[in-house]
N, C-alpha and C positions, 0 to 999 in steps of 0.2 A: 676687641669688640666686633670689628668687621668680620673677623674669622668666625666668631660665634654666630653672628647673624647669617653668614653664608651657609654654615652647617645646618642651621635650623631651616633655612630655605630649601636646601637640598632634601632634608629629611621630610619636610611637609609635602613637597611636590612629588617626590618619588614614593613616599609611603602610601599615598592614596592610589597611585597608578599601578604599583608593582604587583604582579601576579607570579607566583612561583612557577618556574618552568621546569622542564625535565632535563636538568643540567647533568651532564656526564660526571661520574665520580673522578676525582683526582687519584693518581697512583701514590700510595703511601710509601712504598719502598722501605719498609721497616725490616730490620733483622733482629729477631728476638734473641739470637745467640750472640749479638754484640752486647756484652755485659755492661760496657761503659755507657752505651746508649740507654739501656734499660735503667741503669743507676741514675742517670740524669733525669730520665722520665719520671722515676719515683719521686725525686726531689721536686720536679715541677708539679706533680699531682698533689703533694702535700702543701706546696706553697699557693697553688692557684685553684685547686679543685676540692680539697678536703674541707674547705669552709662550708660546703654544702653537701658533698657526696662522700659516701663510705665505700670501702671494699671490705666488707665484714668477714669474708672467708679467707683473708690473707693477713698473716701476722708479720710484724717487723722482723722477728727472729727468722722466719722462713725466707724473707727477702735477703737478710744478711747471709744466710747459709747459701742460698742459690746464687747470689751475686758475688760470693766470696769476699764479704766485707767484715772487718773486725767491728766489735761492738762500739768502739769509740768513733770510728768512721761512720757507722750506721747512725749513731746519735747526732753526729755533727752535720751530716749531709742530707739525711732523710727524715729522721724522727722529729716531730714537733716538741717544743719544750714541755716537760712534765709527763711525756709518754713513757711507757715501760716496754722493754724489749718483747715481752710475751703478749702484748696487746695487739689488736687488729687495727687496720686503718679505718678509724671511726671518726665521723664528723661530730663536732660539738653542737651543731645546729639542732634545735628542737623541731621535730616535724610539724607541730602545730604552728610555730612561728613561720616556718617555710611556706605553709599554706596561706597564712595571712599576707606575706610579702610577695609571693610569686604565684599564688593561686593553686599550687600543687607541691607536694613534697618531692624533693629531688630524689631520683632513684638510686639504689645501690648499684655500683658499677662493677661488681665482681665478674659478671658474665657478659658485659656489654660488647666486648670485642667478638665473642662467639656469636652473639645475637645479630650484630650489625655488620661486622667485618672491619678489617683495618682500613680499607680504602674509604668506606663511608665515614668512619670516625675522623680520619684525616681531613676529608672534604668538609665535614660538619664544623670542625674546629677552625677552619679557614674561611667558612662561609657566612660569617656575621656581617650585616650591613645596617646602615642608619635607617630607621623607620620610626618617625615620631607621630604616626597616626594615633588617634584616640584609643585604639584597641591594643596599643603596644606600650604598656607601662614602663618597660625597661629601656625603651628608646631604640631597640634593635629588633631585627628579624634575622632569619637564616635561610640561605639559598637551598639548603637540603632538609630543613625542618621548619615548614611554614608555621608562623605564629608560635614559635618556641618560647617557653617561659623563662629559659635561662638567660641571664645577662651576659654580655660579652666581657668576660673577665680578662681577656688577652688584648684589649684594645690599646693599652699603653705599650705593649710590645709590638703589635702589628700595625697600629694606626687605625684610622677610621676609613670605611669603604662606603661607597654609594652604589646603588644599582643602575646599570645602563639598560634602558627599556627598549625593546624591539617589538614590532607587530608581527605575529605569526598566526596565519589563518584567521585573521580578524580579531585576535585577542592580544593584549599586551602582556608580554612575558619578560623576565629578566634575562638579558642576553649574556651579561657578564658583570663582574664587580670591578669598580674602579677606585683606586686609592684617592682619598680626599686629604688626609693628613698623614704624615710619616709617624712611625712608631720608634721605640728605642732600638729595635733591631732592624737590620737590613732584611730584604725579602728572603735571601738565602738563609740567614740566621734564624728567622722565624720559621721557615719551612723545616729546618733541622730540629728546632725546639718542639714543633708539633709531631715530627716523626719520632722523636725520643719519647714523648708522652704516649703516643699510640703504641710504641714498642712495649712500654711498661704495662699498658692495659691489655695487650695481647698476652704478655707473660702472666699477668694477674688472673686472666681467665682460665689458665691451665698451667700452674707452676710445675706440675709433674712432667711437663714436656722435656725438661732438662734431664731428669732421671731416666725418662723413657729413651732419650737419645743415647745416653751412656749404656743403658741395658741393651739397647738395640745393637750396639757395636759388639758387645759380648755374644749376643745371640747369633749374629752373622758369623763371627769367628768360630763359634762352636759348630755351626752348620757346615762351614767350609771344612773343618777338621773331620767332621762326620762323613761328609761327602768323599773325602780322600780315603778314609778308612773303608767305606763301603765299596769304593772303586777297586781298591786293592783286594778286598775280600772276594769281590766278583771275579777278578782275574784268577785268584787262587782256586775258586770252585770250578771255573771253566777250563783251566789248563789241562786237566785230565781228560775232559770230554773231547777237546780238540785233538 
């Protein structure tokens, strides 16, 4: 009970004063060609994000092909119960219900990584903090997206954070976030989990990048062979002139 009272106190006191500052983005350090990381990220998306968000342009079958997963592994590690391999990553949430609960329908995340960038996504996912002010029905705010409608679905993994306030040019801004309660994961484990999720979203924004890389290798090889042939042809033409 004392812990709950303390959290409420922190939330009320800081929720009133906190003003979003120009916080620098964190470095995501994602590797979209680390297939194991992308695979884990796909699982995290289904478990934690797909309750509200869709990736309507991406099918499970495409993920299985790109990540080199057999259908049984795809069904076990990524696909939700009842989903079919040819279907897309679609949420079951009704948009009208979402508007009632959160005030806005959650966006489709097919292109969010291209629109926002990996560093912003990573920072945003780590940037939730307690804010129990009357305008915050979810009880949280975000350092990188002021007055965000999304609840902190990762609070049990990360723990709860409070804002540390500083005065800058006469205004109160959030200097940093400070852990109030521990989560199920260590800081390093949570960072890796968010990196994996961002890696999947970067992949989902452009699945063709895998094929493009493979094609690019062949193109470079062909160009090298062509360059060698042209060089030999040049020598053959010029030998008589010399």
